[in-house]
C-alpha positions in Angstrom: 79.5 146.5 68.2 79.9 147.8 71.8 82.9 150.2 72.0 85.3 150.1 75.2 84.2 153.5 76.3 80.6 152.1 76.1 81.6 148.9 78.1 83.3 151.1 80.7 80.5 153.1 81.1 78.0 150.1 81.3 80.7 148.6 84.3 80.7 151.9 86.1 77.1 152.2 86.0 76.6 148.6 87.5 79.0 149.4 90.2 78.0 152.8 91.7 74.9 151.5 93.6 77.2 149.2 95.4 79.7 152.0 96.2 78.6 154.2 98.9 81.6 156.5 99.3 83.2 158.0 96.2 86.7 156.6 96.1 89.7 158.5 96.1 92.3 155.7 95.9 92.1 152.3 93.9 94.6 149.5 94.9 95.5 146.3 92.8 96.6 143.5 94.8 99.0 141.1 93.1 100.1 137.5 93.6 99.8 136.5 97.1 99.0 139.9 98.5 95.3 139.9 98.3 94.7 139.7 102.2 95.0 143.5 102.5 91.6 143.6 101.9 91.0 142.1 105.5 92.0 145.3 107.0 89.1 147.4 105.0 85.8 148.4 106.3 84.1 147.0 103.4 80.9 148.3 102.1 80.7 146.1 99.0 82.6 142.8 97.5 81.5 142.1 94.0 82.7 139.3 92.0 84.5 140.1 88.6 82.2 137.7 86.7 79.1 139.8 87.8 80.6 143.1 86.5 79.6 143.8 82.9 82.7 143.2 80.4 85.0 142.6 83.3 87.8 140.2 82.6 87.8 137.1 84.9 91.0 135.9 86.9 92.4 132.6 86.1 95.5 132.5 88.2 96.4 130.8 91.6 96.0 133.1 94.5 93.9 135.8 92.5 90.5 135.7 94.2 88.7 137.6 91.6 86.6 140.4 93.7 86.3 143.9 93.5 85.8 145.7 97.2 84.6 148.9 98.1 85.1 150.7 101.6 87.5 152.6 103.5 90.8 152.0 104.9 93.1 154.2 107.1 89.9 156.8 106.7 90.4 156.8 102.8 87.4 155.9 100.7 89.0 153.4 97.9 88.3 150.5 95.8 90.7 147.4 95.8 91.1 144.8 93.2 91.5 141.3 95.0 93.2 140.0 92.1 94.1 141.0 88.6 94.5 140.0 85.0 97.6 139.2 82.9 98.3 139.4 79.3 99.7 135.7 79.3 96.0 134.7 80.3 95.1 135.7 76.9 93.9 139.1 77.6 94.5 142.4 75.7 96.3 145.3 77.0 92.8 147.0 77.1 91.3 144.2 79.1 94.2 144.1 81.6 93.7 147.8 82.1 89.9 147.9 81.9 89.6 148.0 86.0 91.8 151.0 86.1 89.2 152.6 83.5 86.5 151.9 85.5 88.4 153.3 88.7 88.9 156.3 86.7 85.4 156.8 86.0 84.4 156.2 89.4 86.5 159.1 90.6 89.9 157.5 91.6 92.7 160.0 91.6 95.7 157.9 93.1 96.4 154.1 92.1 98.5 151.8 94.4 99.8 148.8 92.5 101.3 145.8 94.2 103.1 142.8 92.5 105.4 139.8 93.2 108.6 140.2 91.3 111.9 138.4 90.5 115.0 140.2 91.7 117.7 140.9 89.1 119.7 143.5 91.2 122.3 141.0 92.8 122.1 143.4 96.1 118.4 142.5 96.4 117.6 139.3 98.6 114.1 137.6 98.8 111.4 139.0 100.8 112.9 142.8 100.0 110.3 145.2 99.4 111.1 147.4 96.2 109.4 150.6 95.6 109.1 150.9 91.8 111.0 154.2 90.7 110.4 153.5 87.0 109.4 150.6 84.6 110.6 149.2 81.3 107.7 147.8 79.2 108.7 144.8 77.2 105.3 143.4 76.9 105.3 144.2 73.0 101.7 146.0 73.6 100.3 149.0 75.1 96.6 150.0 76.3 96.9 153.2 74.5 97.0 151.4 71.1 94.1 152.5 68.9 91.7 155.7 68.9 92.5 157.8 71.8 89.5 158.7 73.8 90.2 162.4 74.7 88.1 162.3 78.0 90.4 159.9 79.4 93.6 161.5 78.4 96.1 162.8 75.9 96.9 161.1 72.6 100.7 161.1 73.8 100.9 161.1 77.1 104.3 162.1 79.1 105.8 159.2 80.9 109.0 161.0 82.2 107.6 160.7 85.9 105.4 157.5 86.0 105.7 156.9 89.5 104.8 159.8 91.8 107.9 161.3 93.6 105.8 162.5 96.7 103.9 158.9 97.2 107.4 157.4 96.9 108.5 159.7 99.7 105.7 158.5 101.5 106.3 155.1 101.1 109.8 155.3 102.1 108.8 157.0 105.5 106.0 154.6 106.2 108.5 151.6 105.6 111.1 152.9 107.7 108.4 153.7 110.5 107.7 150.0 110.3 111.4 149.0 110.5 111.8 148.2 106.9 114.7 149.1 104.6 112.9 149.6 101.1 114.6 149.1 97.9 114.1 151.4 95.1 114.4 150.1 91.5 113.3 149.7 87.9 110.5 147.1 87.1 110.6 145.4 83.8 107.2 144.1 82.7 107.1 141.3 80.3 104.5 139.2 78.7 105.1 135.9 80.2 103.9 133.3 81.1 107.6 131.8 81.1 109.9 132.9 83.5 113.4 134.2 82.3 116.2 132.7 80.9 119.8 133.3 82.1 120.5 135.1 79.0 117.3 137.1 79.2 118.2 138.0 82.8 121.8 139.1 81.9 119.9 141.2 79.3 117.4 142.8 81.6 120.1 143.5 84.0 122.3 145.2 81.0 119.2 147.4 80.1 118.8 148.8 83.9 116.1 146.7 85.5 116.4 145.7 88.9 113.2 143.5 89.1 110.8 141.6 86.7 107.4 140.6 86.5 104.4 139.8 84.3 101.9 142.4 85.5 101.5 146.0 86.2 103.0 147.9 83.3 99.6 148.1 81.2 97.7 149.3 84.6 100.0 151.9 85.2 100.3 153.2 81.7 96.3 153.6 81.5 96.5 155.2 85.0 99.0 157.9 84.1 97.1 158.4 80.7 94.2 159.1 83.0 95.8 161.6 85.3 96.3 159.5 88.4 99.0 159.3 90.8 100.9 156.1 91.1 102.8 154.4 93.6 103.9 150.8 92.8 105.5 148.1 95.4 107.0 144.9 94.4 107.7 141.9 96.7 110.7 140.5 95.8 109.9 136.7 95.8 113.3 135.1 94.6 116.4 136.5 93.1 117.6 135.7 89.5 121.4 135.2 89.2 122.2 134.1 85.7 125.3 132.4 86.5 123.8 130.1 89.6 120.3 129.9 88.0 117.7 128.1 90.5 114.2 127.3 89.2 111.6 129.5 90.5 108.2 127.6 91.3 104.9 129.5 91.5 104.1 127.8 94.7 107.1 129.4 96.3 106.8 132.8 94.8 103.3 132.5 96.5 104.4 131.6 99.7 107.1 134.5 99.5 104.7 137.0 98.8 102.1 135.9 101.3 104.8 136.0 104.0 105.5 139.6 103.2 101.8 140.5 102.7 101.5 141.5 106.5 104.5 144.1 105.9 103.0 145.5 102.8 99.6 145.9 104.7 101.6 148.2 107.0 103.3 150.3 104.4 100.3 150.8 102.3 98.1 151.5 105.7 100.5 154.2 106.6 100.7 155.7 103.1 97.1 156.2 103.0 97.2 157.7 106.3 99.8 160.3 105.3 97.7 161.4 102.1 
């Protein structure tokens, strides 16, 4: 049986000839946010189904391409679409691209997502910089034998989201006339969206926003020694006493509407690295 480590090595070996500039930065573009790639000076675009052992995106608006090139003068790789536990993938498979990025030399990971707001002070369209997260997925990409070359058996999680990157993102937001929110992201398995009772529970335990991605990727990145910046676009606000159905087309539209703002923030952060 091919081990996870061997699968990562095969995927990395396949990609190296496509990547001319060794990437320092990795970017994962979430629901409705894949068009940041248009700002890149591309060296290569590889469909996920061409990469050995790579999962394939099955979700609307996730294009399923790995891009390499430069943005704001920084060499990077970008995922145009991600994978989710609710698609049937394991935490190891969801975080597979992060391990490939680690093998390629990525030191900084920028993760974006669309999220539902729980904090009653949030409004649709807010940009929330992730200060911390709560893993409610019921799984973890570090389950199983530890691969010591990748990271420690028990990684510290006291400062998952890098404070310096967070400060850069605040500066970049204000420069672009955006007042960012900061908050705690709760990661669920999905695919169901939250009931009013679940929303009350999430609010009570300290969550400001909720989504169905990001957590497994970030845990793998921290295990691998990467600095992490997480950004959520608040696509709807969950008020448990006044519940309103959240339709996926509306979520995608709200994320796409804020994509230009997110592009400006990430571009400015890269310039300041």
